[in-house]
N, C-alpha and C positions, 0 to 999 in steps of 0.2 A: 288257318281255319277262320279266325275272326274276320278276315278281310273278305274270304270266300262267303260267309254267311252275310256280311254286310252287303256285298255286291248283288246276292240273290234276293235281299230284302228291298234293295232299290229297285231291282228290275221287276219285281212284283208290284211294289207301289206304283212304278210308272205305268204298267200294264193296266192296273186296277182303276187309276185315276189320272187320266191325261186332262191337263189344264188347256182349255180352248181359249185363245186370244184372237180378237178380230183384228186384222191388220188393215189400216187405212188403204183404200183402194183395191183390196184383195177380196176375193169371194169368200162368203160366208159359208160355213159348214152347214150342212144338212143333218147333223147328228150323227150317231154312231160311234162316237168316241175317237174319231180319227184326229181332227184338230189340224192345225197349221204345223209347220216343221218348227217354228218358233215355240210354239206350244209344247211340242214334244221334248225340246231341249229343256225349257224351264221346268216342265213336269219330271223330267229326269234329274235335274238339279234338285228340286224340292224332295223327290223320292230318296235320293242318296243321302241328303241332309237329315231327313227324318231316321233313315236307317242308321246313319252314323251315331245320332243321339240314342237310338234303341240299343246299339251294340256297345256304347259307352255305358249306358245304364245297366246293361246285362252283364257285361264282362268286368267292368271297372273294379268291382269288388273283389275280383279274383287276383288281382295284382299283390304281390308280396308287400307286406308293410315294411317300409324302408325309412331310414333316418336321413338327415341332412347329408351325411358323409357318403350316402348311396349304398350303405351296407344293409343287408337284412337285419332286424332286430335280434338281439342276442337270444340263444336257445334256452329253454327252460324245462323244468320237469312238470309234464302235465300232471294236473290234479293236486298240486302242492303250492301252497301260497305262504308268504310270510307277512305278518301283520305287526306294525310298530305302534305301540300305544303307551298312554300315561295312566299311572295308577292302577287300582284293581280294575278288571273288566271281564265280564262273562262273554267270551267268544264262541260259545257252543252253537249259537245260531248260524255261525259261518260254516261249521263242519266238524270234523274230529281234530281236537287239538293234540297234536302229536308231542310237542314239546314246547316249553316255554324259559326264555332266558332273561334274567334281570341284568340290565345294562348298568346304569347308573342314574341319579337324580330322579328316580321314580319312573324312568323309562323302561319298557321291557319289549320283547319281540318274541312272536310265537310262530310255530310251524303249524298250518292248518292243512288237513287233508280233506278235499271235497271235490266230487266228480261234477264240476261246472266248468263253464268257459270263463275266460278273463272278464267279460262283459257281465256275465251273471253274478260272478263273485263281487265285481264293483259294485253292483247295485245292492247286494247284501251289506257290504261295509259302509254304505251310506247311512244305514239305520243306526248305526252304532256311534255313540259319542267316544270322545277321547282318543279316537284312532288318528294317529299323526300321519301315517301313510302306509301303503301296502305295496307288495311287489310279488312277482313270480319267483320261484326257487331256481335262479340261473344257473346254468351250466358252464363252467370253465374247462379249459383244456391245458395240460401240460404241454410245454414246448421241449421236444425231445427229438433227437436225430441221431439213433444208434448207429455206430461203425463196429464191424465185427473183427476188422483185422487188427492184430497186435501192432503196438507202436512203442518206440523208446520211453522209457520212464520220463514223465513230467517232472522237471525239477521246479519245485515250488520256490518262489522268491517272495520277500517281505514277509515272512512267516513270523509268528510271535507264539508266546505260550497262551496269552489270553485268559489267564487264570481268574476265575471269578466273574467273567464276563458271560451273561446269559443271552443265547440266541435261540429264538423260537423259529422252527421250521414247519410251514404249513404245507403238506404234500401227501404222497402215498405212504403206505406203510414202509418201514425201512427194516434191514436185518440187524437187529438189536443184539444178536448173539454173534455178529461178525467180529472177528479178531481185532479189528482196528476201531470197532465202534462200541463194543460191549461195556466199556467203562465211560462212555461219552454222554450218555444220556441221564439227565437229571428227572426227566419226567416223559413219559410216553401215554398219549390218551387217544383213543379210537373213538371218533364222533361219528363214525357211520354204523349203519345197522348191521352191515355184513361182519363176518368174523375178521379179526385182524389178521393181515398177511403181508410179508414182505414183499416188496417190488423193486425193480431196478431203479426207477426214477427217484424215490425217497432215499434209497441207500447211496445213489451216486452224490446227490445233493448234499447229504449229511457227511459223507466222507470228505468232500472237498472243503467243507467248512471246519470240521472237528476231528478229523480221523488221528487217532492217537500216535504219539512218536515213541514206539514201542520195540523199534528193531525189526519189525517184520511188515511186509507189504507197503503200504504207501503212507503218506502223511497229509494232514489237512493244513489249512492256513493258520487257523487259531487251536493249536494242538491241545491245550488245556481248558477250552471254552466248556461251557455247561449248556447242554443242548436239551430244548423242549420240543418234542415232535407231536404235532397233532396231525391224526390221519383224517384228512378232509377229501382226499382223492382216492379213486380206485381205477385201474385200467385206463389212466390217461384223462379221465373226467373228474372234475371237481364240482362240488356243490355249493351254492349261496349259503344256505342255512348253517351248515357245519363250519364253513369258513368264518361267518359272523360270530357264531358261538365260540370258536377258538379265539377271535380277537376280542370279544367281551371278556373271556377269562383272562386274557393277557392284560387287560386294564387293571386287573388285581394282581397279577404276577410280578410286575415291574421288570420286564425284561429290557436288555440294551437294543437288541437288533432282532428284526423279524424278516425272514425270507419267504417270499410267495413265487415260486417258480411256476406260474400258470397264468392265463389271461383269457379275456373274452373281448369280442368287439361290440362294446356298449358300456353302460355304466350301472353299477350295482348301488343304489342310493343308501342302502343300509351299510353296506361294506364301506362305502365312502365316508359316511358319517363316523364309524368306528376308527378308520385310518386317520382321520383328521385328529380325533381325541388323542390317539396313540402319539401322534407326531407331536402335538402340542405339549405333551408329558416328556418329550426329548427322547422317543423312541425312534431309531433309524429303520426304515423299511425298504427293501429292495425287491424288485420285480424285473423280469426280462421283457425286452420289446418283441419277443418273437423271432422266428427264423425265416419269415416270408415278408417280401414287400407288401406294404399296405398301410392302413392307419395305425397308429399307436395303439395297442390294446390296453384295456384295463385290467388290473390296477397299475401298470407301468404309466399310464396316461394321468393318473392322480397327481395333483401338485404336492401331495404329502408322500410321495413315493420316490425313491431314487430309481430312475429307469436305467436298466444296463443292457448295453449291447455288446456284440462280439468284437474283439481285437485280434488282427486288423478289422477294418470297418465291415460289420455284419449285422444285419442286412444293409446294404449300402445307403438306401433312402431313409432308414430309421436310425442309423448309428449317429447322424449329425444331431438328431432331436435328443438323443439319449443323454443323461446326466453323467453316465460312466461307461467305461469299457473295460472288459476283462478278456482273457484268453478264452476261446470257445472251441477249438478245434483239437481232436485227437487228445483229449485229456485222460489220464489214467485215473480210474474211480473204482471205488468198491462196488460190487453187486452182490445179490444174495449168494452166500457160500463161496465167494471169491473175488476176482477183479477182472475189469474190462477196460476197453477205450471208448469213449463216448464224445460226441459233439453236441453243441447246442448253446443257445442263450440262456436256457435254464441254469446250466452250469456256471456261465458267466455271472449270473446273478448270485449264485452260491458263493463264488470266488470273493465277490464285492463285499457280501455279507461278513465273510471272514476277515477281510481287510479292515472293514469298519471296526470290528471288534479289536483289532490291533491297534487302531488309532486310539480306541477308547481308552485300552489298557495302557497306553503310553502317557496319558494325562495324569 
């Protein structure tokens, strides 16, 4: 379509304004806009050049915003923004302040609801002092590949009690009343506005980490570990602000391991800052590399996170970049009200979180 419009503009320009050039030894035109054949050619080239510039100016802004790796910028929740600032600060000029979280060292971040564009919000922020940075409320996706068929029981290897080891899970809601999980959770917190509900992803991840050794069902890797569950995802989508809120809370909880079985193709500056602080305090953080070929997603791409791929090599182009590998295919897991077989590197990440708990407990 753009090419067609460009050609039509060029033809119109050629017809409207033909350039006449006198050729030495040739006959001069008597007017009327005909000109010589060379003039027609030059006129056409000028017309097409001008139309190209017009087309670029008109249509250039319609191209998707891309990063250096060629991917579109990460998706975000429209109308919601996160502002990171120092000390007390009145943010009411930016919009409705829905929530504020104190991080540490006088730094806080707030969730702002405002029906404006990114550019308009940026202009508003410039008028405020003490703002360190701001960002959209990014969207993450869980990495899950359900398989419905039944499979033989997965025999866990390298298990341990993991007693006293605290593992935080940032995920969807899990079935806290499941027979293999009801004594596993030390803390469950819903950080979303929607009512708490158990979902497969969170239940499966929690079961691989800490399902109890109780003579029924399945067993996790660290069967006596203490689980913290933060509901920051629903229906496969996770949100930047509740993720950051959970991580800020964990700065005070002093957990040993954090599992984040989700990702996005971009970087979340606030989450990255919190991951750095947690890692420097000795917390181990795991995240999957995803199930599809492509760039390494965040937070697995963070230098403060242990990226986990499938074993054997899955996905092939990413497993070589990963810092760890764990089984990913046909794993027996708990699901709300029962059990199932599931695959995906989200589960690999959970297995590695459990194994890290075992290593810590052995020291």
